Structure formats: C-alpha cells, structure tokens
C-alpha positions in Angstrom: -179.6 18.2 67.8 -181.5 21.4 69.0 -180.2 25.1 69.0 -179.2 24.8 72.5 -176.9 21.5 72.0 -175.7 23.0 68.4 -174.8 26.4 69.4 -174.7 27.0 73.3 -172.9 24.1 74.3 -170.1 24.3 72.2 -169.4 27.6 73.6 -170.1 26.7 77.3 -167.8 23.8 76.9 -164.9 26.0 75.2 -165.0 28.2 78.0 -164.9 25.5 80.7 -162.3 23.5 78.6 -160.2 26.6 78.5 -159.5 27.7 82.0 -155.9 27.6 83.5 -156.4 24.4 85.5 -157.6 22.5 82.4 -154.8 24.1 80.3 -152.2 23.0 82.9 -153.5 19.3 82.4 -153.2 19.8 78.6 -149.5 21.0 78.8 -148.8 17.7 80.6 -150.1 15.2 77.7 -150.5 17.2 74.4 -146.8 17.3 73.9 -146.4 13.5 74.0 -148.3 12.9 70.9 -146.0 12.3 68.0 -146.2 11.5 63.9 -149.6 11.4 62.5 -152.2 12.1 65.4 -155.6 11.2 65.8 -157.3 13.5 68.2 -160.8 12.5 69.1 -162.9 15.5 70.2 -161.1 18.1 68.5 -163.6 20.8 70.1 -162.5 24.1 69.6 -159.1 23.3 69.1 -157.4 24.0 72.4 -154.6 21.3 72.1 -153.6 22.5 68.9 -151.0 25.3 69.9 -149.6 22.8 72.6 -148.2 20.0 70.3 -144.8 19.6 69.9 -144.1 20.6 66.3 -140.8 18.9 66.1 -142.7 15.8 66.7 -145.9 16.2 65.1 -146.4 15.3 61.4 -150.1 16.0 61.2 -153.4 16.2 63.3 -156.6 14.7 62.3 -159.3 15.9 64.5 -162.7 13.8 64.9 -165.6 15.7 66.4 -169.4 15.5 65.8 -169.6 19.5 66.4 -169.0 21.7 63.2 -169.7 24.8 65.1 -166.5 23.8 67.4 -164.4 23.5 64.4 -165.3 27.1 63.3 -164.5 28.1 66.8 -161.1 26.6 66.5 -159.9 28.3 63.3 -157.8 30.8 65.1 -155.8 28.0 66.7 -155.4 26.1 63.6 -153.9 29.3 61.9 -150.9 29.5 64.7 -149.3 26.0 63.6 -147.2 25.0 60.7 -148.2 21.4 60.5 -151.4 20.4 59.0 -154.8 19.9 60.7 -157.6 18.3 59.3 -161.2 18.3 60.6 -163.6 15.4 60.3 -167.1 15.5 61.1 -168.2 12.3 62.8 -168.1 10.2 65.5 -165.7 8.6 67.8 -167.4 5.2 67.7 -167.0 5.2 63.9 -163.6 6.8 63.2 -163.2 7.2 59.2 -159.5 6.2 59.2 -158.0 3.1 57.9 -156.6 0.3 60.2 -153.0 0.9 61.8 -152.9 4.5 60.2 -151.9 6.8 63.1 -148.9 6.9 65.7 -150.7 8.6 68.7 -154.2 8.8 69.8 -155.2 11.9 71.7 -158.1 12.3 74.1 -158.6 15.0 76.5 -161.8 15.7 78.1 -163.6 14.0 75.7 -164.3 10.5 77.0 -167.0 11.9 79.4 -169.4 13.0 76.5 -168.9 10.1 73.8 -172.1 8.1 74.2 -170.3 4.5 73.7 -166.8 5.1 75.3 -165.9 1.4 74.8 -166.7 1.5 71.1 -164.5 4.8 70.9 -161.5 3.2 72.7 -161.9 0.2 70.2 -161.6 2.5 67.1 -158.7 4.0 68.7 -156.9 0.9 69.4 -158.1 -0.2 65.6 -156.4 2.9 64.0 -153.0 2.7 66.0 -150.2 1.3 64.3 -148.1 -1.3 66.2 -146.0 0.5 68.8 -148.3 3.6 69.0 -149.6 5.3 72.0 -153.1 6.6 73.5 -152.4 9.8 75.4 -155.0 10.9 77.3 -156.3 13.2 80.1 -159.8 13.3 81.5 -162.0 13.9 84.5 -163.4 11.1 86.2 -165.2 9.2 88.8 -163.5 10.5 92.5 -161.9 7.8 94.7 -163.9 9.6 97.5 -167.1 8.2 98.5 -168.6 11.3 99.3 -167.8 13.0 96.2 -168.7 9.9 94.1 -172.2 10.3 95.6 -172.7 14.0 94.6 -171.3 12.9 91.3 -174.3 10.5 90.9 -176.9 12.7 92.0 -175.8 15.9 89.9 -175.0 13.6 86.8 -178.6 13.4 85.1 -179.0 17.2 85.4 -175.3 17.9 84.2 -175.5 15.7 81.2 -178.4 17.5 80.0 -176.6 21.0 80.5 -172.9 20.1 79.4 -173.9 18.1 76.2 -173.8 14.7 77.7 -170.7 15.2 79.7 -170.8 12.4 82.5 -169.3 13.2 85.8 -168.6 9.8 87.1 -166.9 7.6 84.5 -164.4 5.4 85.6 -161.4 6.5 83.1 -159.0 4.0 84.2 -161.5 1.0 84.4 -162.7 1.9 80.7 -159.0 2.0 79.4 -158.2 -1.3 81.1 -161.5 -3.1 80.1 -161.0 -2.2 76.5 -157.5 -3.9 76.3 -155.2 -0.8 76.9 -152.3 -1.4 79.1 -151.3 2.0 81.2 -147.7 2.8 80.6 -148.3 5.7 83.0 -151.0 7.2 85.0 -151.3 10.0 87.6 -154.3 11.4 89.1 -155.5 14.4 91.4 -157.8 16.9 92.2 -157.4 20.1 90.3 -157.0 23.3 92.5 -159.7 25.8 92.0 -162.4 23.5 90.6 -165.5 22.1 92.3 -164.4 18.5 93.3 -167.5 16.9 91.9 -166.0 18.0 88.2 -162.3 18.2 89.3 -160.7 15.0 89.9 -158.4 14.1 86.9 -156.5 11.2 85.7 -154.1 11.4 83.0 -151.1 9.4 81.3 -150.2 7.2 78.5 -151.4 3.6 77.2 -150.6 1.1 74.8 -152.9 -1.6 73.4 -152.1 -5.0 74.3 
C-alpha cells in the first residue's frame, strides 16, 4: 500500500463519508443494530455515535486501514459501550461462527475486493435470527446514469481507494443467500447522480 492509499485516501473518504446527506442515511440504519455488533468497514468511526446505546452491547470494527482507526478515536471516546478494532479483511473476519447479533455495512461494500466473500463471512458470524443492516451507494436504475458510472469507474477506483460506483448491492445480497426484510432506495439530494444512488435496509440469511 503506497503513501497515497495509506494516508491520503482515508482522509478523503472520511470527508466524503461525513457529509450531511450521507449522515442522514446513516441515521436511518445504524440505530437498528443490536447486541454484539460486527461493523465491516469501521473507517473513521462515523457510525459510532449513532448506535442506540440501549440496544448495543459492544461493537467490533473490522477495517484494513489502521490510519482510519486513529481518526476514529474522538468518536469512540463519546460512547459508553466498548468498541474493539480489528485490523483485517472483510473476506476473512477473525470471529467465531454464530458470534454476533448484527452485522452493519455502511458505504463499505463498494470498496471490498471480493464482496461475495465478505457477505459469506457476514452470514457465517451471525447468530441464528441475526440481522444484516446495510446502507450503500449502488448501481443506478437509470441507464444513462449507469453508462456514466461505468465510464468513470476505472478512474474513480484509483482515486477513491478501490471504491466501485456500479455495484449491484441488492443483487449481491440475494446471490449470497440473504433475504431482504426491508429495502429502500433513492438518489441522495445534493450529490452527483453517478455516486448518489443509495440502497438501504435489513436482511437475514436464508
């Protein structure tokens, strides 16, 4: 990992993931997590203050970037429940089978090199009756926007730490064996349409 990806990308992503439209999206889903939570792609901890402390026992955050964990410290200090950071890959989560009640994914599935492997890991670590809570930007439903997503995506990935503009999030979830309990979608106001189509909701594993 070069200097740009190690030190610059985390700060760019931290700024982009903390905008007001994105924060509003986080507020729709993060409070739904409960019990022992695995957050895949903890990043700089934008979600930490948004958890419902009455529902959450602890949060384990998996992220490959330790610089992001340093950026998260101020947010971690705001909450009473324990937050543990694990430097690692979403495709190989170092947790036991059936060990968490909720898995949270927000604006992270776009950057994971093998999203199907990450979703398989999410299913593996969830206890029976557990829930996947997600909010992601995704492939747009409009063909004209999709064309631009496909054109821009190669450059976007290089500049944004591997982020894909055009992943079919709902398709990935269903193909990996998740049943959608609830799903909503829309273009976020005040964001470019090529990066502003969001899907969010909850799912259980079949």
